[in-house]
C-alpha positions as CSV (number, residue, x, y, z in Angstrom):
1,M,-0.1,-8.1,23.6
2,P,2.3,-11.0,25.0
3,N,5.9,-10.3,24.4
4,F,6.8,-13.2,22.4
5,P,10.6,-14.2,22.5
6,T,12.4,-13.5,19.0
7,A,15.4,-15.3,17.9
8,P,18.4,-13.1,17.3
9,F,18.6,-13.5,13.6
10,L,15.2,-11.8,13.4
11,R,15.5,-9.0,15.9
12,R,16.6,-6.3,13.0
13,F,13.2,-6.7,11.5
14,W,11.6,-4.5,14.1
15,T,14.3,-2.1,13.9
16,D,14.1,-1.3,10.3
17,A,12.1,-4.1,8.4
18,F,15.3,-5.5,7.2
19,D,16.5,-2.1,5.8
20,L,13.4,-1.9,3.5
21,E,12.9,1.7,3.0
22,T,16.9,2.2,2.2
23,H,16.4,-0.5,-0.3
24,L,13.2,0.9,-1.9
25,R,14.9,4.3,-2.3
26,V,17.9,3.0,-3.9
27,F,15.9,0.3,-6.0
28,L,13.3,2.8,-7.3
29,N,15.8,5.8,-7.5
30,L,13.5,7.8,-5.0
31,D,14.0,10.5,-2.4
32,A,12.7,10.0,1.0
33,T,9.6,12.2,0.5
34,T,8.6,10.8,-2.5
35,L,8.9,7.3,-1.3
36,A,6.8,8.3,1.7
37,Q,4.4,9.8,-0.7
38,R,4.1,6.8,-2.9
39,L,3.9,4.2,0.2
40,Q,0.8,6.2,1.1
41,S,-1.1,6.1,-1.8
42,S,-0.1,2.7,-3.1
43,Q,-2.9,0.7,-1.8
44,R,-5.5,3.3,-3.3
45,E,-3.7,2.9,-6.7
46,L,-3.5,-1.1,-6.4
47,T,-7.2,-1.1,-5.8
48,A,-8.1,1.3,-8.5
49,L,-6.0,-0.6,-11.0
50,G,-7.7,-3.6,-10.2
51,Q,-11.4,-2.3,-10.4
52,R,-10.1,-1.3,-13.8
53,D,-8.0,-4.1,-15.2
54,F,-8.3,-7.3,-13.2
55,D,-9.5,-10.2,-15.0
56,W,-9.3,-13.8,-13.8
57,A,-8.9,-15.0,-17.1
58,A,-5.6,-12.9,-17.2
59,A,-4.8,-13.2,-13.6
60,S,-1.2,-14.0,-14.5
61,E,-0.7,-11.4,-16.8
62,F,-2.1,-8.7,-14.5
63,Y,0.4,-9.6,-11.7
64,R,3.3,-10.1,-13.9
65,D,3.1,-7.2,-16.3
66,R,0.3,-4.6,-15.2
67,V,0.9,-4.0,-11.4
68,G,4.4,-2.3,-12.0
69,E,6.0,-0.7,-8.9
70,V,2.5,0.0,-7.4
71,Y,2.1,-3.6,-6.1
72,L,5.8,-3.6,-4.7
73,L,5.1,-0.2,-3.0
74,E,1.6,-1.6,-1.6
75,L,3.4,-4.8,-0.1
76,S,5.9,-2.5,1.4
77,A,3.6,-0.3,2.8
78,W,1.9,-3.1,4.6
79,H,4.9,-4.6,6.0
80,L,5.7,-1.2,7.4
81,S,2.9,-0.3,8.9
82,S,1.8,-4.0,10.3
83,R,5.5,-4.9,11.6
84,D,4.2,-6.6,14.9
85,Y,2.0,-8.7,12.7
86,I,4.6,-9.4,9.9
87,G,7.2,-10.0,12.7
88,D,4.9,-12.7,14.5
89,T,4.9,-14.6,11.1
90,L,8.6,-14.3,10.9
91,R,8.9,-15.7,14.3
92,L,6.6,-18.7,13.1
93,V,9.0,-19.3,10.2
94,G,12.0,-18.9,12.7
95,D,10.6,-21.7,14.7
96,Q,9.7,-24.0,12.0
97,A,11.6,-23.4,8.8
98,Q,14.6,-25.4,8.1
99,G,16.5,-27.1,5.5
100,R,15.6,-26.3,1.7
101,V,13.0,-23.7,1.8
102,L,10.3,-22.3,-1.0
103,D,8.8,-19.0,-0.8
104,F,6.1,-19.0,-3.2
105,G,4.7,-16.0,-4.5
106,G,7.3,-14.1,-1.8
107,G,6.2,-10.5,-3.1
108,I,9.0,-8.0,-1.5
109,G,10.9,-11.1,0.3
110,T,10.5,-10.3,3.8
111,H,10.0,-13.9,4.7
112,T,12.6,-15.0,2.0
113,L,15.3,-13.0,4.0
114,G,14.1,-14.0,7.5
115,A,14.3,-17.9,6.5
116,A,17.7,-17.0,4.8
117,L,19.0,-15.5,8.2
118,S,18.1,-18.7,10.1
119,P,21.1,-21.1,10.9
120,Q,18.6,-24.0,10.6
121,V,17.7,-23.3,6.7
122,Q,20.5,-24.3,4.1
123,A,18.8,-22.3,1.0
124,V,15.7,-20.5,0.0
125,V,14.2,-20.5,-3.4
126,F,12.2,-17.3,-3.8
127,C,9.4,-17.8,-6.4
128,D,7.4,-14.8,-7.8
129,L,6.2,-14.4,-11.3
130,N,6.7,-10.9,-11.2
131,P,10.2,-9.8,-12.7
132,L,10.3,-6.6,-10.7
133,H,9.9,-8.8,-7.4
134,R,12.7,-10.9,-8.4
135,E,14.9,-8.1,-9.3
136,F,13.9,-6.5,-5.9
137,V,14.5,-9.4,-3.9
138,T,17.9,-10.4,-5.6
139,Y,18.9,-6.8,-4.9
140,R,17.8,-7.1,-1.1
141,A,19.8,-10.3,-0.9
142,A,22.8,-8.8,-2.0
143,Q,22.5,-5.7,0.5
144,L,22.2,-8.1,3.4
145,N,25.0,-10.8,2.3
146,L,22.7,-13.4,1.6
147,T,23.2,-14.1,-2.1
148,D,24.8,-17.6,-1.4
149,K,21.5,-18.8,0.5
150,I,18.8,-17.1,-1.8
151,T,17.9,-18.2,-5.4
152,C,15.1,-16.3,-7.2
153,C,12.7,-17.9,-10.1
154,E,9.7,-17.5,-11.9
155,A,8.3,-21.1,-11.6
156,I,9.7,-24.4,-10.1
157,A,10.1,-27.7,-12.0
158,P,7.5,-30.1,-10.8
159,D,10.1,-32.7,-9.5
160,E,11.5,-30.1,-6.8
161,S,11.5,-30.8,-3.2
162,F,11.2,-28.8,-0.4
163,D,11.7,-29.2,3.7
164,T,9.5,-26.0,4.2
165,I,7.2,-24.2,1.9
166,L,5.9,-20.6,2.8
167,C,3.2,-19.1,1.0
168,F,1.8,-15.9,2.5
169,D,-0.8,-13.5,0.9
170,L,-1.1,-15.4,-2.0
171,L,-3.5,-18.2,-2.2
172,E,-6.5,-15.6,-2.7
173,H,-5.1,-14.3,-5.8
174,L,-5.2,-17.7,-7.5
175,P,-8.4,-18.9,-9.3
176,D,-7.7,-22.5,-8.0
177,P,-6.1,-22.6,-4.6
178,S,-7.0,-26.2,-4.0
179,R,-4.7,-27.1,-7.1
180,Q,-1.9,-25.2,-5.4
181,L,-2.4,-27.1,-2.0
182,L,-2.1,-30.2,-3.6
183,A,1.3,-28.9,-5.9
184,F,2.7,-28.1,-2.4
185,H,1.7,-31.4,-0.9
186,N,3.6,-33.2,-3.8
187,A,6.7,-30.8,-3.3
188,L,7.2,-31.3,0.2
189,T,9.6,-33.8,1.5
190,P,8.0,-36.6,4.2
191,A,8.7,-34.5,7.5
192,G,8.3,-31.2,5.7
193,K,6.1,-28.5,7.0
194,I,4.1,-25.5,5.0
195,I,3.5,-22.3,6.5
196,L,0.6,-20.4,4.8
197,N,-2.3,-18.1,5.1
198,W,-5.3,-16.7,3.0
199,Y,-7.9,-14.2,2.8
200,F,-10.7,-15.2,0.6
201,S,-12.6,-12.1,0.7
202,K,-12.8,-8.7,-1.8
203,G,-13.0,-6.6,1.6
204,F,-15.8,-4.7,3.2
205,D,-15.6,-2.0,0.6
206,Q,-14.4,-4.1,-2.5
207,E,-10.6,-3.0,-1.8
208,F,-9.3,-6.2,-2.8
209,P,-11.2,-6.7,-6.2
210,F,-8.5,-9.3,-7.2
211,H,-9.3,-11.7,-4.3
212,L,-11.0,-14.9,-4.7
213,D,-14.1,-15.3,-2.8
214,D,-16.2,-17.6,-4.8
215,P,-18.0,-19.9,-2.1
216,V,-17.6,-23.0,-4.0
217,K,-13.8,-22.6,-4.4
218,V,-13.2,-21.7,-1.0
219,D,-15.2,-24.9,0.2
220,E,-13.1,-26.9,-1.9
221,F,-10.2,-25.3,-0.7
222,F,-10.9,-26.0,2.6
223,C,-11.7,-29.5,2.1
224,T,-8.4,-30.1,0.2
225,L,-6.6,-28.6,3.2
226,Q,-8.4,-30.9,5.7
227,H,-7.8,-33.8,3.7
228,H,-4.3,-33.5,3.1
229,F,-2.7,-31.6,6.0
230,L,-2.4,-31.8,9.5
231,E,-2.2,-28.7,11.7
232,V,0.8,-28.0,13.9
233,F,0.1,-25.7,16.7
234,Q,1.7,-22.3,16.9
235,P,1.3,-19.7,19.7
236,Y,1.1,-16.3,17.7
237,Y,-1.7,-14.3,17.2
238,I,-1.9,-14.3,13.4
239,T,-3.6,-15.7,10.8
240,A,-0.7,-17.8,9.2
241,R,-1.0,-21.4,10.1
242,C,1.5,-24.6,9.9
243,Y,0.7,-27.7,8.7
244,R,2.5,-31.0,7.8
245,Q,1.3,-33.6,5.6
246,W,-1.4,-36.1,6.6
247,R,-0.1,-39.5,6.5
248,R,-3.1,-41.8,7.3
249,D,-1.5,-44.9,7.0
250,H,0.8,-44.0,10.2
């Protein structure tokens, strides 16, 4: 793997993931041994919960009310165990994010924190319907002295606009990802960029029972993406992609 250059404000991520384990221990009131055990079991627990309780008709309620601490821990385990991959998504954010940033469905806040550390970013809006995630990111922002740059909310107003929109590991959790793409398109400033990824698969062993994999919906998503956005090249070996609005009148 190449040794990609890293902006100084992001280097701490490779050291301690922006102090993620300390934040988890204090926020969840866990000792180090218990935290390690819960991180290790979190994906199995989330898969079992999804297989038992997930219903597309009540998807929002599932993510808001049912997943509890296990989703916070599962996301944290993924970010800790895949630090190089997540780090490259942060490099991409560091390259492209500027102005007013929206982190939509931001989970544990890794990309919110990375964006807020950038001198090119004025403010970051962390939007997530899970109240525990919002509380955790509010706590993390305070610990890293980023409270002045980060705002947490459950939803954004339809008339809000952003210079950069981030959306990682979220679109496959939506019943209509094409509709969300159009909302992003409307919320971008004319020179704005969007950075996102997706995983439209339930996994090889059905480990992601809450992921969308409907071929019709997936085809519609890619048609919408190709019709409204133009890809901006990025050099990292990751699934995330950067786009700008495709303005056919130019």
